[in-house]
N, C-alpha and C positions, 0 to 999 in steps of 0.2 A: 699311693706306693713306690719310693723312692726306684730308679732303674741304676743296676752297675750297670748292666748292658745295652744298649739300643740298636738293633742293625733294620739298617731300612734298603730294601730293593739291590742288597747285596749280592756282584754277580763275578768270577770268575772264569776266564778262557783263556786256553795255553795254546798257543800255536794258531790264534785267530780261529782255528775251529774248534776246536773240544772243550765244551761247556761245562766246567768245574760243577762251579756253581753258579743256581740260575735264577737271579731274583728270589733272594729268598728277606722276610720280613720277619724278626722274634725279639724282646726283648726278656730279659732276664735281673728280675727282682732283688735289692739289695737285702744280701744276708741271706738270698738261697741258692738248693743244692739246684744247678741244672744241668738235664743228662739232654745228651746231644749224641743219640745214635744211629748206624749206617753201618752198610758191612764196604770193602773196602770200596775204592773206588766209587761212593755215593756226593764223597765231597765235603764229608767232616774233619779234616784234613786242612785241608786248602782253607775251610772256614777258620779254624786255629787260626793256620795261621794268618788269617789277614788279620785276624780280631788281635795278635801278638805282635802284632805289628812287622813282620817276617818277610811279609810278601804283600805285593802291591795287588788292588783288586782294577777291573774292568771298566764295573759303573755303583754307582751306589755311595750308603753311608754307612759309616758304626761312630756310637762312641764307647767306651771304658773307663768310668770313675768318671764321665764326665764330657771327658777330653777325646777330642777326635783323635780317631784312630792315624788317617790318613795325611794330615796334617803336624799333629804331635807327637811321629812314633817313639821318639828317645821317652820321651816320657813315657806314653805306654810304657815303656819299659821298663823305667823306671820305679810306677806303680804297682805290675803282677808280676805275680808269683810263677812259673811254671816251669811242669814237670815232665819229662821228656816220657816216652816208651823207651826209648833207648836209653841206656846207660850213659850217662854224662860225667860222673863223679872221676875228675882225676887217678887215675891209679898211682901215678904214683907222689901223692901227695896223703896226707893224713886224711883219718876224718875231721880235724882240730885245725890241721892245712886248707884243706875244701870250704870249711867251714868259715875259716876267717879270710881267704879269697873272695868269696863271694861278697865278703858284709863286706871289703873295701873295693869291690870294682860299682858294686850298686850305692855306696858311699854311705855305710852303719857309721855315727860320730865315732871317734877312736875308743872314749872312754865311755864307749858300751858296746862294744864288739868283745871282749869279755864275756862280762853275764852276760852277754845274749848267746856266743857260742858255747860255752857252758849249759845252759840255763836245755840250748834243745837239745845238745849231747844226751843231757839226761830224760829229756822230754821223751826224745825216737830212744833209751833204751839202750844204744851204743859208748853210755858214757867210757865203760871199761875198755873199749874197745880205740876209742878217741886217740891212742898215737900210735894205734897201728896202721899200713898201706891200707889205702881203698880197696888195692887188690885183693886182700886177704878177704873181706867181708864178706858172708854170703849173701845168696838173693835178697832177701829181706834184708837184711840192713842196707844193702844199697841201697834200697827204695826210701827206706829210711834218712838214710843221708842224705838222699839227692829231695827230698821232701821238708829236710831241716834245710838247705842248701835252696829251695826257691819260698822261704820264708823268713829268711836271716831279715829282709830288711821290715818286715811286718807289712807286706801289701794288703790293699783289702777286699784285690782280687785274685781268685787263686785260681790258673786252667791247668787242669790234669789230664794230660793225652796219653788213654791206652796206661794207666800208672804202675797197672798190678797186672799185665800182658806173662806169664812167663811164672808166676809167684806159684807158690802151693796154696789150700786153702786157709790154715793158719796163718801165713801171712800176709794173704789178702785180708784175710780180717783186721788182723794187726794194723796194717794201713789204715785203712780206713778209719778206727777206731783214734786213730789221730790226727788224720782228717775233720772227723766230725767235734772232738774237744778245743781243735783249734778253733770250726763255726762257732763251736757254744762261748768261748772266750772273749774270741776277738769280732768276732760280726762278719768273719768274710765270710765274701762269697765263692761261690766251688763252681766252673766251669766243666763239668768232664764229658769224657768219651770211655765207652768203656765196650767192649766185646759179652763182655761175661754182664746176662739180662737180671740173672737173682741183685747186683750190686747196683744196679737203677733204681731197680724197684725197692731196695732198702734207706738207699744213703738221698734218691732226687727228691724233692717234692715236686717238681714238674721236666716235662723229656720233652723234647722235637727228635721226631724220623726225617733222617733226610737220604732222601732214594733219589739218585741217576741228580742229582744235580736240585733237587727240588724238596722243600719239604712238604710231606702228602702226613701227618699228625701231631699235633701238640696237643700238651695239657699234663696233667696231675696221672702218675699210674693208676689208682683207681679208675679215672674219669676215661682214659683209655681201653679201660678192663670196660667198663660200664657200655662201651660205644660198639664192642663185640655181640648185645646182645642178647645174650646166655651162651651156654657150655656148646661146644666144639663136638660132634659127634664126625670121627673121622672114616671114610669108609674104603675101604679099596676093593676091586674087583676083577678077577682073569682079564677082562678087558671095560674099556670105554667105549661102553653105547647111550647114546641119548636117550632110550627108553629105562635106561635107571633114573637119570637126575630127572623125569617126569613124572616116574614113577615118587622117587622121595619129595619128590614136593608137593605131593600128594596125600601125605602124612599127614594126619591131623594133631598139631602141636609145632608144626615147622617152621621155623622163621623164616628161614634161606637158604640154597642152594647152593655151591659150588662146586667149580670143577679144579683144582690145585693141583700140576706135582702128579698128576694119576689117581688123584683119589678125590674123593664127592666130601667138600664140609659141607659139615651143616647143621648149622645151630638154630638152636631150643633149648627155651628155658631149663628144662628141664630132661635133659638127653639122656641120662641112666630110665627114665623111662620110658622113653621113646625107642630105642634101640631095639628091642622084640618086635615093634613096627614093622619099623626098617625093614630090618634083617629079610624081615615076611616084602616086603617089598622088592626087595634085588630079587629076592627066590623067584618071585610072582611074573618079576623084568625076565627071567628066564636066566640069569649071567650070577655065578658062584661065586664066593664073594674068597678073598683071602682074609681080610682080617676087619678088627673094628674094633677102634679104642675113642676114650670118652677122654678128654682136656675141661678143666676149670677156665674160668677167661685167666690168658698168665699175659707176662712181653711177651714173652716165646708167641702164642697168639697173634697177639696185638700185631709182633711184625708180620708174621705172617698175613695179615688180613688187610692188610694197609700195601705191600711188598708186593704181596703171590709169592714171595720166595719164605725160604729160612732165616732165622738170623744163622750167620756161618762164617767163619773164615772163609775166604773166595784164592787166600793169594792176594802176595801182594801187585798192586795194580803198578805202570810205567809213574803215573802223575805222583802215586804215593811215593814212591819212592826216588822220587826228581826232591817230592817236598821234605823226605824225613831229612834226605841228604843236606840240603839247603837248612834247615832247622842244625843242626850237630853238628856240623861246618861252624857257623854262626858261632851259637854256645862256647866251641870248641877258643874257634877264633876271639873271645873277650876274654878267658880263662888265661889267653898265652901273652894277650897284654897286659 
């Protein structure tokens, strides 16, 4: 299998002390949709910034489309497509003008520009608004325009950094439909970060989970779910008591018990059948229950299993903010030249 992205021993340290990314290695196959998951501050934004030649690493090596990211940053920028979380469409230009400007910046041959622009406007279903200023577009229309800008030069690798954040479910579904069409038609490799685990589950063939700068798990969504070892029964009690954990572990059929976020997570192949016995075990331990819930294996449970916390927004970190500002400033800087 040909690799589109190869990362080996990649590290990035800020201010000599803060390790945003710590010695990570992974590969993405050609034509694959690869999800890179992690909470804010985990290192995913830094990793994307390094792979897209916007940030120099502290150590390690990486290639994208066979090109060394650190030795040939300008060539990397010519070969990849990139859609940021933040809107980068120029509000003072029309949709068509945004695409024409991007085509010029990426060196699309003049003879091909009009055909490419017209094709993308229609494909993204913004043809009727092509000559309106981008500031008049809805959130979904702007996302589709920015996707079109990111692929105007037919990149072999497309980086999507939280591309659907803030869109409604219909807008998110439409955005991913266009991405899947691009993959099917052009064999494009897609590297995506997202906070929507349902998107990662549906779109990505493989996933990597990063936490505190370290890769903690990689595999297909089904492989990662299988590693949970069965259903998850979550039991919350009036108080945390070592006797409860011991009693739960003693129930026949229980695979494992762990205490996470003041709740007992019980893994079992057939969780629903064990719930009565688990409730009885807590009662016999002399601790009252406050809730019992059952979950089938899901990416939410996978994330909790490997990181010890739920996959939710914890606010933008200083590291994320600095990287984002640099990304957007660079994008706007290119558009003004």
